[in-house]
N, C-alpha and C positions, 0 to 999 in steps of 0.2 A: 818056373811057371806054376808048379804045384802049390806054391805059397801065395799065389796071386788071389785066389778066392778068400782065403782067411785074412789077407791084408786088406782087401776091399771091405769085408764084413766088419773089421775092426775100425776102418776109416769112416764108414757110414755114420755111426753115432756122432763122431766128431764133426762131420759136415752138417749133420742135423743141428748140432749145437750152434755152429756158425750161422746157419740159416735162421735160427730163432732170433739172432741179433740183426741180420742184414735184410732178409726177405721182407718182413713187414715194414721195415724202415723205407725201403724203396717204394712200396705201394703207398705208404703214408705221404711221402714227399711228392710223388707224382700227382696223387689225387688232391693233395692240399693245393698244389699249384693250379690245377685245372679248375677246382671249385672257387678258389680265391679270385682267379681271373674272371669267372662268370659273375661272382658277386661284385667285383670292382666295376665291371661293365654296367651292371644294373645301377650301382651307386652313382656313377658318373653319367649315365645315359637317361633316356626318357622312358617312361612307363608305357610299354606296349601290350600289357596284359589286357587292357580294355578291348583290344582288337580280337581277343579270343572269344569274347561273348560269354556264352554259358558252357564252355567246354571244360571248365574245372569241375572235378567231382565233389560230392559232399564230403566234408562240411565246408570245403574251401570255396565252393560256389556261393555260399552265404556271406562271405567276408568282403567281397568287392575287390576290384582290381588294385586299388591303392594299398589296402591292407595286405593282400597277397604279395604284391610287389615288395613291400617293406619286409614281410616275413621271409621271403625267398632271399632277398639281398643280405639281410643280417644273419640268416642261417648259413648261407654259403660262406660269408666272411668269417664268422665265429667258428663254425665247425671245421673249416679248412685250417685255421690257426691251431685248433685243438688237435687235429690230425698231425700237423707238422711236429708238434711237441709230444704227441702221444699222451695227451691228457684227456681222460674220459673217452678213450678211443672207440670203444664199442658203442657208446651212446651217440657220439658225433657221427660215426660211420652209418649207424642205423638211421639217424635223422636224415642224412644225405641220401640214403637208399630210398626212403619214403619220398623225399623231395624229387628224386630222379624218376620214380614210378609215376608221380603226379605229372611231371614234365612230359614223360612219354605219352601218358593218357591225353593230355591237353594239346600237345604240339606235334609229337613225332609219330603217334599211332595212326594207322590208316583209318579213315572215316568209315569205310565199309569193306568187309572181306568175308568170303564165304567158305574158304578152305585154308588149310595150313600152307599149301603151296602158294596161294595168293598172298597170304600174310607174310610169307618168307620174302616176297619181293620187296618188302619194306626194309629189309636188312641192307641198308645202303646209307651212304653219307649224304648224297644229293637226293632231293625229292623228285621222284619220277612218277608221282601220282599214286603211290602205294605206301606212303609213309617214309620215314627216314630215321629209324630208331637204332641203327647200328652203333653209333658212338655212345649214347646213353646206356645201351645194353652192356657194352664193354665196361662202363663205369659200375654198373650193378654187380657184374661178376667180380670186378676188382675189389669192391667194397666187402664182399662176402668174407674173405679170410680175416679182415680186420674186425668184423662184427663177431665172428665165431671164435677167433683165436686171440683177439686183442692186438695191442700195438707192438708186441715183441719186447725183447730185453732192453733195447735201446730206446726207451720211452719213459716219460715221467710216471706213467701208471706203474711200471715195474719198480722204479725207484721208490715210489711212495707206498708200495705194497709192503706191509710189515712182514708178511710171510706168503709165499706162494701156496696155492692150494695143495696141501700136503695130505697124503693118505687117501686121496680120492680113488675110488675103485675104477677099474677099467671095464666094468660091465656096462650093460645097457641102462642108461639113466633115463627112465621113462619120462619124468617130469621135465627134464632139460630138453629132451626131444619134443615134448608137447608144446612147451613155451616157444621153442624155435619155430616149429611148424605153424603155430597160430600167429606169431609175430610176422612171419614172412607171407603167410597165406592171405591175411586180410588185405594188405595193400596190393598183392599180386592179383587178387580177384577183380581189381579195376580193369586189368588188361585181359586176363584169361579167367573169366568167372568160374568155369568148370574146374580148372586146376587150382586156383587160389581157394575156392570154396572147399574143395576136397582136402587141401592141406590144412585149412583152418579146422575142418571137422575132425580130421585125424588128430590135430593138436588138442582140441577140446577133449576128445576121447582119451588120449593118453594122460592128460592132466586129471580127468575125472575118475579114471579107472583106479581102483584100490584093490590090488590082488591080495593084500594082507588081511583084509577084513574077515574073510571066511576062516583063515587060519587063526586069527585072533579069537573069533567066536568059538572055534573048536577048542582052543586052549582054555578059554574061560569055562566052557562046559565041563572039561575034564577036571579043572581045578575045583569047580563047585562039587562035582561028584566025589572027588577025593576027600573034600572037607566033610562031606556027609558020612 
């Protein structure tokens, strides 16, 4: 029994390696099927976006129901195929993430809510008068690992990559966190303006902040003084 902890600790990295092959693949296949079905239904069905009126957020509200219908149809079809094969996984998953946020805003979000407890009543599959955003919210959460970590080893992205990111530091990558916060904060501000706006603001601050400027300036001053 005393060898069990060491055995488990040596086994964990191997399981992690297997997970990098299988876990993203399962997400990709499931999400590809769901979004392909949605795109196929639009392709073979009638355009009901006109019934939504002015519920689309900017800039989609300027495009009209026909253009939005076409964009949504072909995005769901093409991005789902990209997810299935793991080609451009991050871009396809993020495009579907934005599409899902717009769908929640236009169709599934409650038209009026005054508290988080009231908003939470919309976490349902059936519409009970408080929205029905449970299923698309699950899609958003499932898309996150693909956006942040890619399609995994069993993907065309991995095969086409000449070299994995080698020598990357394990410290805090300020710019990467800033870009991520800004990219997710902007569309999220459609649903929760205070949260999405805060995320976007933090993202801009992280991108704009340059901690090395003061150090560079001090180094230049010392070099100039030494030269004199």
